[in-house]
N, C-alpha and C positions, 0 to 999 in steps of 0.2 A: 559174149566177150568177157574175158577176165577183167576185173576191176583193178587195174594197175594204176599206181600214182607216179612211179619213178622207174626210169631205166638207168642202171649204173654201168659204167665202164670201169672195171677194177683190174689192175694189172701190175706186174713186175716187169720193168723194161729198162735195162741198164743203158742201152744205146738208142732207145726210142722206137725201134721197129715194132715191138709188141704193142706199145702204147698207140702207135699209129693205127693199127688194125682194130684194136679193141675200141678205141674212141670213135672210129668211123662207123663200126657196126652199131655201137650203142646209140650214137647221135641220130643215125638214120632210123633205127627202130623207134626211138622216142619221137622223132618228127612224124613218122607215119601213124603213130598211136596218139599224137597230140598230147603228150605228157612230158614231164620234166626229164632232162638228162643230167646226170651227175657223174663225176669222175673221182676215182680214188686210186692213187699210186702207192703201193707198198714196197717200192723199190729201195728207199732209204731205211736204215735201221730204226730211226725215230718213228716211222710210220707203222712199224711192226710191234710197237710197245703196248698198244691197246687192242682189245678184242674187237674185231669187226663183226657187226651184227646187222641182219636185214629182217624184213618182214614179208608177209604173204602178199603184200601189194607192190612188191619190188620185182623187177626182172634184172638179172645181173649178168652182164657179159664179163666173164671171169677168165683172164688170159695170163699165161706164163710162157716163157721161152722153153725150148727143149734143150736140155743138157745131156749129152751122151744117151739120147733116146728115151729120156725119162723127164718127169718133173724135177727141177733142180732139188737135190736132196737137202740143201741148206734151207729150203723153204718149207719142208714137210712139217716141222714142228709148228710153225706159225699157221700154215694152212689147216692144220688139225684143230685150231682154235676158232676158226671162222664159223659163225652161226647163221644158218639159212632161215630158220623159222618158217619154212614153207615157201620161200621165195622161188621164183622161176630162175633157172640158170642156163647160160649158154657157155660151156667150157670151150676155150679156144687156145690152141697152142701154136707157136711160131718157131719154125726150125730153119737152119741154115743151109738148105738145099740138099742135105744128105737123106734124112728120113726122120719121121717123128716116132717111129717104133711104137712103144707102149705109153708114150707121154699123154696122149689124149684120153685113153681109157683110164689111165691112172688119175688124171685130173678130174674126169667125170666121177669116178668112184669116190674121190676125196670130197667133192661137193655133195654128192648124194648122202654120204655118211654124215656130213655136216648139216643135213636137213634141207637141202635144196632139191627141187624137181628139175632134172636136166632135160630140157625140151628140144634142144638142138646142139650141134657142136661143129667145130671147124678146125682144120689144120692149114695154116698159111705159111708162107715162106718170107724170110727176111735176110738181108745181107748177113753173112756169117760173121760172128763176133771176131773171129781170128783174122778176117780177110777184108780187103777192099775190092776184091775181084770176084769172089764166090758169091753168086746171087747179088751182084753189085746193084745198089740202088733200090733193092726190093724191101718192102712191098712197093711196086711201081704202079703206073696208071692202070694196067690191066688187073693187077691184084686188087686195087681199090674198087674198080668196077665190080669185080666178083664179090667183094665184101659188101658193097651197097646192095647188090642183088640178093645176097644172102640175108641181109637185114630186112629186105622187103618180104622175103619168104617167112622169116621169123614173125614179123608183124602180122602177116596174113594168118599164120598159125594161131597166134594169140586171138585175132579177131574171129577165128572160126567158130568159137563158141563151145568147143569140146572142153571137158574137165581135164585139163592137162596135169593136174595134181594126182590123178588116179591112174595114169598110164605108166608103163615101165620106162625107166631111164632110156634116153635115146641110144640106139645102137651105134657104136663107133668101131673103127678098125683097131686091132691090137689084141694081144694075148691077155685074157682075163687073169686076175690075181691067182696065184703068185706070178707077177710079171717077169719078163725076161730081165737078165742082168743088164747093167749099164754097158753101153757100147765101149769097146776097148780098142784103141788104135794099135796097129802093129806095123813092124818094119817089113822090108822085102823078104826076110827070112821067116816071117810069121811070129817073131818074138814080140811080146807086149811092150808098148811104149807107155811109161807112167809119167804123166805130166802134172799129177795132182799137187805136188809141192813147188812147181815152177812158178816164179813170180817175175813180173816185168822189171826192167832196169830203167834208170833215168840218166839221160845224157847231160852234158854241160850246157845244152840249149835251154834247160829248165830255168825259168825266171821266178820260180816260187810263187806262182799265182794262186796256188792252193785249189784250183778247180778239181784236180784229181782226187784230193782228200775229201772235198765236199760232196763229190758225186759217187764215191765208192759205195756200192750197195752193202758191203760187209763192214763198213767203217774201219777198214783195215790199214789205210794209209795214214801215217803219222802226220799230225798238223805241225809238229815241231821240225820234222825232217821227212819230206815226201819220199825220200829214198828208202825209208824204213817202213816195215809192215808190222802192225800190232796184232793181226789176226790173219785168217786164211785168205788166199786169192782164189776166186772161182773162175778166173779166166773169162770174165764177161767183156773185158777190154773197154770198159767205159773210160778208164783213165787214158787209154791210148787214143781212142776215137774222139775224145773231147778235149785233148790237149791242144791248145792254140798254137804251140810252137813245135809240135811233133817230137817232144822230148822223151817220150816213154816208148819202150820197145822190148821185145824178147830176143834173146840170143841162144836159148837152150837148144841144142841140136835135135833132141827128140821132138820138141814143140815145133820147130821149124820144118822138120821132115814131115810131121803129121799135117801141118798147114799146107805144105806143097802137095802132098798126096791128095788132100781134099780138093784143092784148087784144080789140079790136073785131072783127077778122076771123076769129078762131079760137075763138069761144066754144063751138062744138059739142064734144061729148064724144068725144074719140078713145078707142079701145078697144085693149087689149093684143093683140098678134099672137104666136102661139105656133107653134113648129116642132119636131116631134118624130117 
């Protein structure tokens, strides 16, 4: 058995869905191995100011959401600084019921390049950031049961006694580098819909509680005036889903069309995919 001291759940999770899966997997692995479980969120800008480094006696459940079929591009620079130092890693991605495309293989490759040994991987489903109906409430009870079973398989693999540092990185679905381009929404005529510069609006219901500014992963919402943006909006919808008075919303026609197409066209239940 590998001599591990810690299991880490490390994640970017603007609306809590990625955090839920990463924390469950990590805590169950730690429980089964009878070692410490630690958590680290790099969701807020302040958490990404220091280099994150691990050691060979760590196992890291490393999770990000899927944006347009890939690892969020705003995280790539930061992820490139994370140091594995021979730690075991379980890359996990969470997507909003459409597809994870090349996100999981991209995350695996980033971790391997950073000095991790990728021994397992998983793609899970969470309520889409744009919607309250697409994959509503997920990860749900069934997803969490799958996550716990997955954690048990990871723990068993670690206990198996094999030298996991000497094996090839875990095989996952996806197109190897160079990866496919980012998913591009289109209208009914096939024309591209560009929502990259679209930002949410704020209604008169706003009571200036500042929750949106405090939780914005890009630090883009002004603390002086929450209706103003000082940086990019990545459409994570943290400000919308965490607003206690439902004051934030989108009205851009392209965004709303894309949201409706997703909700109507992807109502089927996607299921987690595990690789171990």
